[in-house]
C-alpha positions, 0 to 999 in steps of 0.5 A, spaced: 622 658 373 628 663 374 633 663 379 630 668 383 624 664 384 628 658 387 632 663 391 625 666 394 622 659 395 629 657 399 628 663 403 621 661 405 623 654 407 629 657 411 625 662 415 620 656 417 625 651 419 628 657 423 622 658 426 620 651 428 627 650 431 626 657 435 620 654 438 623 647 440 629 650 443 624 654 447 620 648 449 627 645 451 629 651 455 623 650 459 624 643 460 631 644 463 629 650 467 624 646 471 626 644 478 620 638 478 621 631 475 614 630 474 613 636 468 606 634 466 601 630 469 593 629 468 588 624 469 590 620 462 598 622 461 604 624 465 611 626 463 617 625 467 624 629 466 630 625 468 636 630 468 643 628 469 645 627 477 637 626 479 637 619 478 634 618 486 629 623 485 627 620 478 626 613 481 622 615 486 617 619 482 617 613 477 615 609 482 610 613 485 607 614 478 607 607 476 603 605 483 598 610 481 596 606 475 600 610 469 604 605 464 611 607 461 609 608 453 615 612 450 622 615 452 627 620 448 633 623 449 633 631 450 639 633 446 643 639 445 639 643 439 646 645 436 646 640 430 651 635 429 652 635 437 649 629 439 649 630 447 644 627 451 642 633 457 637 628 460 631 624 458 623 625 457 619 619 459 611 619 457 606 615 461 599 613 460 594 612 465 592 604 464 584 606 465 585 610 459 588 604 455 583 600 451 
């Protein structure tokens, strides 16, 4: 196993990582450009986005979703895609409808 094969393997790995990062950034851009608090809502799940400066609208949507029977399951920060730059641009909240929880 020579250096050429090691470099080839590294090149393929870098391409896969770059492609994955590009997809993540594209999805992040779609989320941040969305004007709606409720990013996705189906019968079983709902995803809410809380951006900076939109607390009042977010809490109203949060209240409405929970009154409709959705239960908060998880949340995560939306961070800047630049590595080592840990700036929260907002938060994603994941809900599941209680009637689909067993």
